[in-house]
TORKE-718063 format. One line per 2 residues: number of its first residue (from 1); for each residue x, y, z of C-alpha. Coordinates in steps of 0.5 Angstrom, whole numbers. Example, Ala and Ser with C-alpha at 12.3 -4.5 7.8 and 13.67 -1.06 7.14 Angstrom:
residues 2
1) 25 -9 16  27 -2 14
***
This chain:
residues 337
1) -6 44 20  -11 38 18
3) -17 41 14  -24 37 13
5) -25 35 6  -31 31 7
7) -39 32 7  -45 30 11
9) -44 23 10  -36 22 10
11) -31 25 14  -24 26 11
13) -18 30 13  -13 33 8
15) -6 32 12  -2 33 6
17) 4 37 7  5 38 0
19) -2 39 -4  2 40 -10
21) 4 33 -12  11 36 -13
23) 14 31 -8  12 25 -13
25) 15 29 -19  21 31 -15
27) 22 23 -14  21 22 -22
29) 26 27 -24  31 24 -19
31) 30 16 -20  31 18 -28
33) 38 20 -26  41 14 -23
35) 48 14 -20  53 11 -26
37) 51 4 -27  44 4 -24
39) 38 3 -27  33 8 -29
41) 26 8 -24  20 11 -24
43) 16 12 -17  11 6 -16
45) 7 12 -13  5 14 -20
47) 1 8 -21  -4 10 -15
49) -8 16 -18  -15 16 -18
51) -15 12 -25  -10 7 -22
53) -14 6 -16  -20 4 -20
55) -16 -1 -24  -12 -4 -18
57) -19 -5 -15  -21 -9 -22
59) -15 -13 -21  -16 -15 -14
61) -22 -19 -17  -18 -23 -23
63) -18 -30 -22  -10 -30 -23
65) -9 -25 -17  -9 -29 -11
67) -6 -24 -6  -13 -21 -5
69) -17 -27 -4  -12 -31 0
71) -12 -25 5  -20 -24 5
73) -20 -31 7  -16 -30 13
75) -20 -24 15  -26 -28 14
77) -23 -33 19  -20 -29 24
79) -23 -22 24  -26 -24 31
81) -19 -26 34  -16 -20 31
83) -21 -15 33  -20 -18 40
85) -13 -15 40  -15 -8 39
87) -17 -4 45  -23 0 46
89) -22 7 44  -17 6 39
91) -15 10 33  -14 4 27
93) -10 7 21  -10 4 15
95) -4 5 10  -6 6 3
97) -13 4 4  -16 3 -3
99) -22 -1 -4  -25 -2 3
101) -27 -9 1  -23 -13 6
103) -23 -8 12  -30 -8 12
105) -29 -15 15  -25 -13 21
107) -30 -7 22  -36 -11 22
109) -32 -16 27  -30 -9 32
111) -38 -7 31  -40 -14 34
113) -35 -14 39  -38 -7 41
115) -32 -4 41  -32 4 40
117) -26 5 35  -24 10 30
119) -22 8 23  -18 12 19
121) -17 10 11  -10 14 9
123) -10 15 1  -7 19 -4
125) -14 20 -8  -19 25 -5
127) -24 22 -10  -23 15 -8
129) -23 16 -1  -30 20 -2
131) -32 14 -7  -30 8 -2
133) -32 12 5  -39 13 2
135) -40 5 2  -40 6 10
137) -43 13 11  -44 16 18
139) -49 11 22  -47 5 18
141) -44 3 25  -46 4 32
143) -39 3 35  -34 4 29
145) -33 11 26  -30 12 19
147) -26 17 17  -21 19 11
149) -14 22 11  -12 25 5
151) -4 24 4  2 20 3
153) 5 15 8  10 21 10
155) 4 25 11  0 20 15
157) 7 19 20  7 26 21
159) 0 26 23  1 20 28
161) 6 24 31  1 30 33
163) 0 29 41  -7 30 40
165) -7 24 36  -3 19 40
167) -7 20 47  -11 14 45
169) -9 7 43  -6 6 36
171) -7 0 31  -4 1 24
173) -6 -3 19  -1 -5 13
175) -5 -10 9  -5 -12 1
177) 2 -14 2  4 -7 0
179) 10 -8 4  13 -12 -2
181) 13 -6 -6  19 -4 -2
183) 26 -6 -3  28 -11 3
185) 32 -6 7  27 0 5
187) 21 -4 8  25 -5 15
189) 26 2 15  19 4 13
191) 16 0 18  21 2 23
193) 19 9 22  12 7 24
195) 14 3 30  18 9 33
197) 11 13 34  8 7 38
199) 7 6 45  7 -1 49
201) -1 -1 48  0 0 41
203) 0 -5 35  2 -6 27
205) -2 -11 23  2 -13 17
207) -1 -17 11  5 -20 8
209) 6 -25 2  10 -31 3
211) 8 -35 -4  14 -38 -7
213) 11 -41 -13  14 -37 -19
215) 9 -39 -24  3 -37 -19
217) 6 -30 -18  8 -29 -25
219) 1 -30 -27  -2 -26 -22
221) 2 -20 -25  1 -22 -32
223) -6 -23 -33  -10 -26 -39
225) -14 -20 -40  -8 -15 -39
227) -11 -11 -34  -5 -11 -30
229) 0 -8 -36  -6 -3 -37
231) -5 -1 -29  3 0 -30
233) 2 4 -37  -3 8 -33
235) 3 10 -29  6 14 -35
237) 0 18 -36  0 20 -29
239) 7 22 -30  5 26 -36
241) 0 29 -32  5 32 -26
243) 10 34 -32  4 38 -35
245) 5 35 -42  5 28 -46
247) 12 26 -45  11 19 -44
249) 6 17 -50  3 10 -48
251) 3 8 -55  11 9 -55
253) 12 4 -49  12 -3 -48
255) 11 -7 -41  15 -13 -39
257) 13 -17 -32  18 -22 -30
259) 19 -26 -24  26 -26 -21
261) 28 -32 -18  34 -30 -14
263) 31 -24 -11  25 -27 -10
265) 20 -22 -13  16 -20 -19
267) 19 -14 -22  15 -9 -28
269) 19 -5 -33  16 0 -38
271) 21 0 -44  21 5 -50
273) 20 3 -57  25 8 -60
275) 30 13 -57  28 19 -54
277) 30 25 -50  27 28 -44
279) 30 34 -39  37 32 -42
281) 36 25 -40  37 20 -46
283) 32 14 -46  35 8 -51
285) 30 4 -55  28 -3 -50
287) 32 0 -44  28 -2 -38
289) 25 3 -33  23 -1 -27
291) 16 2 -24  14 -4 -19
293) 17 -9 -15  13 -14 -11
295) 17 -18 -6  15 -25 -3
297) 18 -27 4  20 -34 6
299) 20 -35 13  27 -33 14
301) 26 -26 10  20 -25 15
303) 24 -26 21  30 -21 18
305) 24 -16 16  21 -16 23
307) 28 -15 26  30 -10 22
309) 24 -6 23  24 -7 31
311) 18 -11 32  16 -17 36
313) 11 -22 33  5 -23 38
315) 0 -27 33  0 -30 26
317) -6 -31 22  -6 -35 16
319) -7 -42 13  -1 -45 16
321) 3 -47 10  7 -40 10
323) 6 -40 2  0 -35 2
325) -1 -28 4  -2 -28 12
327) -4 -23 17  1 -22 23
329) 1 -17 29  7 -14 32
331) 8 -9 38  15 -5 38
333) 21 -8 41  22 -2 45
335) 17 3 47  19 9 44
337) 13 14 46
***
């Protein structure tokens, strides 16, 4: 049962099925023991603890990090058009909300349209939810009510399956090109899970990055200030916190970012500087441990993604070049609810 974690100014529901955080820890142990011939990985979710979210917010203001500014430009230009597609009475659920800098543009457009909707920000960090929702406390809008959902993507999916939460139109938001953090097959499966809870009046808005300029992509994740590498290192600190002791000492690790042309993605690795063992797992000096992928989507790859996810595109908002992040609106191919 969801529990309210808010206060007089903000409303936050705790929808976590596993409040201990053990699911991420289980993923860590599993991904560090790959099947033979496969590489070691760390869960990307390690990057998004309270400190990681603050670091990522700083990254979004860097000149090199084009995805946020490009998507913000799209929202500022098309917010009224997007708001027109969201029915009155909707529940608008943003997956991995983080900083509300972009979504506020859409909320203001909904307010201008005098549409009574409830916006739900889903995030892993209760502290960040409280901090960001304080920017839109109760009474900020007349028609838009803002709430927080404390949990993971899977928690959000289960919450959406509750009949009392599906008795109104639903609009799911996946902005920030976060779908690019999944492998291509995983991305289609992830979107399909959410499409399966939607009805014919519901929709999904997806931000997706089509940049094929390898140099621009590289510098977006390897900035001059080293802020993004600090963000990746923080994943090691979060792992230590979940384990309960300092296993992955930041000073004993390097970070490597590179653009994989063949795969069409930026990829980030943590590399130990010396051999060591943890829980029976041998880490060799210089061994790559993958911690994040950021896939970029060509026009053909986008079509394959929508097909695999069971979604039908009904609108596209962007600069027309196909090169940079755009926001696309979808409905489920076959209404399942």
